[in-house]
C-alpha positions as CSV (number, residue, x, y, z in Angstrom):
1,M,105.6,76.3,121.1
2,S,102.9,78.8,121.8
3,K,99.8,77.4,123.4
4,F,96.2,78.5,123.1
5,Y,93.4,76.9,125.0
6,I,89.7,77.8,125.0
7,L,87.6,76.6,127.8
8,L,84.0,77.5,128.2
9,L,82.2,76.7,131.4
10,A,78.4,76.6,131.3
11,T,76.6,76.6,134.6
12,T,72.9,76.1,134.8
13,L,71.2,77.1,138.1
14,I,67.8,75.6,138.6
15,I,65.7,76.5,141.7
16,G,65.3,73.5,144.0
17,C,68.0,71.4,142.4
18,S,71.6,71.5,141.5
19,K,73.3,70.4,138.3
20,E,77.0,69.7,137.6
21,N,78.9,72.2,135.6
22,E,79.3,71.1,132.0
23,K,82.3,71.9,129.8
24,I,81.6,72.7,126.2
25,K,84.0,70.5,124.3
26,H,87.0,72.3,122.6
27,T,89.9,70.3,121.3
28,K,93.4,71.4,120.4
29,S,94.3,69.8,117.1
30,K,96.5,66.8,117.4
31,S,96.8,66.3,113.6
32,F,100.2,68.0,113.4
33,D,103.3,65.9,113.8
34,Y,105.8,68.7,113.3
35,I,104.1,72.1,113.0
36,E,104.8,74.4,116.0
37,N,103.6,77.8,114.9
38,I,99.9,77.1,114.4
39,V,97.4,76.2,117.1
40,V,94.1,74.8,116.0
41,T,90.9,74.6,118.1
42,N,87.8,72.8,117.1
43,D,84.2,72.4,118.3
44,E,81.0,71.6,116.5
45,E,80.4,75.3,115.6
46,K,83.7,76.5,114.4
47,I,87.4,75.9,113.8
48,S,90.0,78.5,114.8
49,Y,93.6,79.0,113.7
50,R,96.0,81.0,115.8
51,V,99.4,82.2,114.5
52,G,101.1,84.4,117.1
53,E,98.5,86.9,118.1
54,E,96.4,86.5,114.9
55,I,93.3,84.3,115.1
56,I,91.0,83.4,112.2
57,T,87.8,81.5,112.7
58,F,85.7,79.5,110.2
59,T,82.2,78.1,110.6
60,P,81.0,75.0,108.7
61,N,79.2,77.3,106.3
62,D,82.5,79.0,105.4
63,L,84.0,75.8,104.2
64,P,85.2,74.6,101.8
65,I,87.0,77.7,100.6
66,T,86.7,78.1,96.8
67,S,88.3,81.5,96.2
68,I,91.8,82.4,97.4
69,M,94.3,85.2,96.9
70,V,97.9,84.5,98.0
71,E,100.9,86.6,99.1
72,S,103.5,83.9,99.1
73,S,105.0,81.4,96.7
74,A,104.8,78.8,99.4
75,A,101.0,79.0,99.3
76,V,101.1,78.4,95.6
77,A,103.2,75.3,96.2
78,Y,100.7,73.9,98.7
79,L,97.8,74.5,96.5
80,N,99.6,73.0,93.5
81,E,100.5,69.8,95.5
82,L,96.8,69.5,96.3
83,E,95.8,70.1,92.7
84,A,93.8,73.2,93.7
85,L,95.4,76.0,91.7
86,S,92.0,76.7,90.2
87,L,91.1,78.3,93.5
88,V,93.7,81.0,93.1
89,K,92.2,84.3,92.0
90,G,95.0,86.7,92.8
91,V,98.7,86.9,93.7
92,T,101.3,89.4,94.8
93,D,104.8,89.7,93.2
94,P,104.0,87.5,90.2
95,N,107.6,87.7,89.0
96,Y,108.7,85.7,92.0
97,I,106.4,82.8,91.2
98,Y,107.9,79.9,89.4
99,N,104.7,77.8,88.8
100,A,104.1,77.8,85.0
101,E,100.3,77.3,85.3
102,I,100.0,80.4,87.6
103,R,102.2,82.5,85.4
104,N,100.1,81.5,82.3
105,K,96.9,82.4,84.1
106,I,98.4,85.8,85.0
107,T,99.3,86.4,81.4
108,L,95.7,85.5,80.3
109,Q,94.4,87.8,83.1
110,E,92.6,84.9,84.8
111,I,94.6,85.6,87.9
112,L,94.9,89.2,89.2
113,E,98.1,90.9,90.4
114,I,97.0,92.2,93.8
115,G,100.2,93.9,95.0
116,A,103.8,93.4,96.1
117,S,105.8,92.9,99.3
118,N,105.3,96.5,100.3
119,E,101.8,97.3,99.1
120,L,98.4,95.6,98.5
121,Y,95.8,96.9,96.0
122,T,93.0,96.9,98.6
123,E,90.4,98.4,96.3
124,L,91.0,95.6,93.7
125,I,90.9,92.9,96.4
126,L,87.7,94.3,97.9
127,K,86.1,94.5,94.4
128,H,86.7,90.8,93.8
129,R,86.3,89.7,97.5
130,P,88.1,86.4,97.8
131,Q,86.9,84.1,100.6
132,L,90.4,84.0,101.9
133,I,93.8,85.6,101.6
134,I,96.8,83.5,102.5
135,A,99.6,85.8,103.8
136,N,102.7,86.0,106.0
137,T,102.8,88.3,109.0
138,N,104.7,91.0,107.1
139,P,104.7,94.2,109.2
140,V,104.9,96.3,106.1
141,L,101.6,95.1,104.9
142,A,99.9,95.2,108.3
143,K,97.9,98.3,107.6
144,Y,96.6,96.9,104.4
145,H,95.7,93.6,106.1
146,Q,93.8,95.5,108.8
147,Q,91.8,97.5,106.2
148,L,90.8,94.2,104.5
149,K,89.8,92.6,107.7
150,D,87.8,95.6,108.7
151,N,85.9,95.0,105.4
152,G,85.2,91.4,106.1
153,I,88.0,89.7,104.3
154,K,89.5,86.7,106.1
155,I,93.3,86.5,106.2
156,L,95.1,83.3,107.2
157,Y,98.8,83.8,108.2
158,L,101.0,80.9,107.2
159,D,104.5,81.7,108.5
160,E,105.9,78.4,107.4
161,Y,109.4,80.0,107.2
162,K,109.4,80.2,111.0
163,E,109.1,76.5,111.5
164,K,112.2,74.6,112.7
165,T,112.2,71.5,110.5
166,P,111.7,70.8,106.8
167,L,108.9,68.4,107.5
168,A,107.1,71.0,109.6
169,Q,107.0,73.3,106.5
170,A,105.7,70.5,104.3
171,E,103.0,69.7,106.9
172,Y,101.2,72.9,106.1
173,L,99.6,70.9,103.4
174,K,97.2,69.7,106.1
175,V,96.3,73.3,107.1
176,I,95.4,74.2,103.5
177,G,93.7,70.8,102.8
178,K,91.3,71.2,105.7
179,L,90.1,74.6,104.4
180,I,89.6,73.6,100.8
181,G,87.9,70.2,101.4
182,K,90.9,68.1,100.7
183,E,91.9,67.1,104.2
184,E,92.2,63.4,103.4
185,V,94.3,64.1,100.3
186,A,96.5,66.4,102.3
187,H,97.2,63.8,105.0
188,K,98.0,61.2,102.4
189,K,100.3,63.5,100.5
190,F,102.1,64.5,103.7
191,E,102.5,60.9,104.8
192,T,104.1,60.1,101.5
193,I,106.5,63.0,101.7
194,K,107.4,62.3,105.3
195,N,108.0,58.6,104.7
196,S,110.2,59.4,101.7
197,Y,112.2,61.9,103.7
198,L,112.7,59.7,106.7
199,E,113.6,56.7,104.5
200,T,116.2,58.7,102.6
201,K,117.6,60.2,105.8
202,A,117.9,56.7,107.4
203,L,119.7,55.3,104.3
204,I,122.2,58.2,104.3
205,Q,122.9,58.1,108.0
206,E,123.5,54.4,107.9
207,K,125.6,54.1,104.8
208,G,126.8,57.6,103.8
209,N,130.4,58.5,103.6
210,S,131.5,60.4,106.7
211,N,134.4,62.2,105.0
212,V,132.2,64.8,103.5
213,S,132.3,68.5,104.7
214,T,130.2,71.4,103.5
215,F,130.0,75.2,103.6
216,L,127.5,77.6,102.1
217,N,127.0,80.8,100.3
218,T,129.3,83.5,98.9
219,M,130.4,87.0,99.7
220,M,127.7,89.8,99.5
221,G,129.7,93.0,99.4
222,D,132.1,92.7,102.3
223,V,130.1,90.1,104.3
224,W,129.8,86.3,104.0
225,Y,126.5,85.3,105.6
226,I,126.8,82.0,107.5
227,P,123.6,80.1,108.4
228,N,123.7,78.4,111.8
229,K,122.9,74.8,112.6
230,E,119.3,75.5,113.4
231,S,118.4,76.9,110.0
232,I,116.3,74.7,107.6
233,Q,119.0,74.5,104.9
234,V,121.6,73.4,107.4
235,Q,119.2,70.7,108.8
236,L,118.8,69.4,105.3
237,I,122.6,69.2,104.9
238,E,123.0,67.5,108.3
239,D,120.2,65.0,107.5
240,A,122.1,64.3,104.2
241,K,125.3,63.7,106.3
242,G,127.0,66.7,104.7
243,N,128.8,67.7,107.9
244,Y,128.3,71.4,107.8
245,I,131.4,73.1,109.3
246,F,129.9,76.3,110.5
247,G,127.4,77.6,113.0
248,K,126.7,76.7,116.6
249,K,123.4,75.7,118.0
250,G,121.6,78.6,119.6
251,D,123.3,81.3,117.4
252,D,121.3,83.6,115.3
253,L,120.1,82.0,112.1
254,V,122.6,83.9,110.1
255,T,126.0,85.2,111.3
256,N,128.2,87.7,109.4
257,S,131.8,86.7,108.6
258,S,134.7,88.0,106.6
259,F,136.3,86.2,103.7
260,E,139.3,85.4,105.8
261,E,137.2,83.8,108.6
262,V,135.4,81.6,106.1
263,Y,138.5,80.6,104.2
264,T,140.3,79.6,107.3
265,K,137.6,77.2,108.2
266,A,136.4,76.1,104.8
267,K,139.5,76.0,102.6
268,D,139.6,72.2,102.8
269,A,135.9,71.5,102.8
270,T,134.9,68.9,100.2
271,H,131.6,70.6,99.0
272,W,130.4,74.1,98.5
273,L,126.7,74.7,98.1
274,N,124.3,77.6,97.4
275,V,126.6,79.9,95.6
276,M,123.9,82.5,95.0
277,N,123.8,84.0,91.5
278,Y,126.7,82.1,89.9
279,S,126.2,79.7,87.1
280,S,129.8,78.6,86.4
281,L,133.1,78.3,88.1
282,V,134.7,80.7,85.7
283,Q,132.1,83.3,86.6
284,M,132.9,82.8,90.2
285,S,136.6,83.2,89.8
286,N,136.2,86.2,87.5
287,D,134.1,87.9,90.1
288,R,136.5,87.1,93.0
289,K,139.7,85.2,92.2
290,E,140.0,84.1,95.8
291,Y,137.1,81.7,95.3
292,S,139.5,79.5,93.3
293,W,141.6,78.9,96.4
294,F,139.0,76.6,98.0
295,K,139.5,72.8,97.7
296,A,135.8,72.4,96.7
297,Y,136.3,74.8,93.8
298,K,139.5,73.0,92.7
299,T,137.8,69.6,92.7
300,G,134.6,71.0,91.0
301,H,132.3,70.1,93.9
302,V,130.4,73.4,93.8
303,Y,126.6,73.3,93.5
304,N,123.7,75.7,93.2
305,Y,119.9,75.3,93.6
306,S,119.2,77.0,90.3
307,K,118.4,74.1,88.0
308,R,114.7,75.0,88.2
309,K,114.8,78.7,87.5
310,N,112.6,80.7,85.1
311,K,113.4,83.6,82.9
312,N,112.4,86.1,85.7
313,G,114.8,84.5,88.1
314,A,112.1,82.8,90.3
315,L,113.5,79.6,91.9
316,D,111.4,76.5,92.3
317,I,113.3,75.4,95.4
318,Y,111.7,78.3,97.2
319,E,108.3,77.2,96.0
320,S,107.8,73.4,95.5
321,G,110.9,72.8,97.5
322,I,109.0,74.0,100.6
323,V,106.5,71.1,100.1
324,R,109.0,68.5,98.9
325,P,112.0,68.5,101.2
326,D,112.3,64.8,100.4
327,I,113.4,65.7,96.9
328,I,115.9,68.2,98.2
329,L,117.3,65.6,100.5
330,K,117.7,63.2,97.7
331,D,119.5,65.9,95.7
332,L,121.9,66.4,98.6
333,G,122.3,62.7,99.0
334,K,123.2,62.4,95.4
335,I,125.7,65.3,95.8
336,F,127.4,64.0,98.9
337,H,127.0,60.2,98.5
338,P,126.4,59.5,94.8
339,E,127.0,55.8,95.2
340,L,123.8,55.6,97.3
341,F,121.6,57.2,94.6
342,P,122.8,55.8,91.3
343,T,119.5,56.5,89.4
344,H,118.5,59.9,91.0
345,E,118.9,62.9,88.7
346,L,119.4,66.2,90.5
347,Y,116.1,68.1,90.5
348,Y,116.7,71.4,92.2
349,Y,120.5,71.5,92.3
350,E,123.1,71.6,89.5
351,Q,126.8,71.3,89.5
352,L,128.8,74.3,88.3
353,K,131.1,73.7,85.5
């Protein structure tokens, strides 16, 4: 975890007497239970957020933020969970946003389209001057971000995708909540999500069937991309006692394999998840007949996270799923151990027929 400490030492020298040095109080935030990629420092005059080498500072007069433009669907999800979508004035890549309220406001031109993953409409942004832009540290957009910062626009980088646990990603609710005057609400929401997640995990780990085994993804061209055990999606599977059969700790987050390598290890796995763009077993086998060789295919235990998908192809698991890993975990619990979740209906996932 990166560390950032600010220490100011004020020394007053008075002729004829001496006075002890006084430290101006600065405190590293201890409000995060799981987040590792943001360091927060506070004093009475300002609050600063550091993400990598990027630092953004707010004074009490800057808060609460009432006007935001966003460059990630995750930011939409955090604001939605805090019932603060009214603050959103602009978005990039609107076709990748699932949230119906945001999409409706875009249609009504109440929310601006301010760019895409490779370009920002800086003149439009500067014309409407939001109090804050929530972005990721995308190097392609760095020059646009610098231009905006040079013109007084504050940019907060939220690289939630770099976090190492599902609950760390959800905890970014606290970061947003502090800035928009909903700190208490954010803390309560996160505690509810955390408790739900940990209770579900404990139930599964104690009573779940150990005979489950899982593999992920499908071929992309000539390559089968295999996430390793440190990726978020694999952690969710492990917490759901899905016994992921690939990946070693410390490997790259994704490794490249051939069909033969995957089939050798996964042919007898009980469950097959995240099969990309497929919506049926027939579609899978028509595309590549070898898929039908796997045991999971033969038994029908193939699932995709496409149940909540809009007409543009935007998937809600990449949006609200970032904030609600507890629901994803219950979906996985239902898939792997249905006897433990008799009343839960799959929310993000669906079984291919």
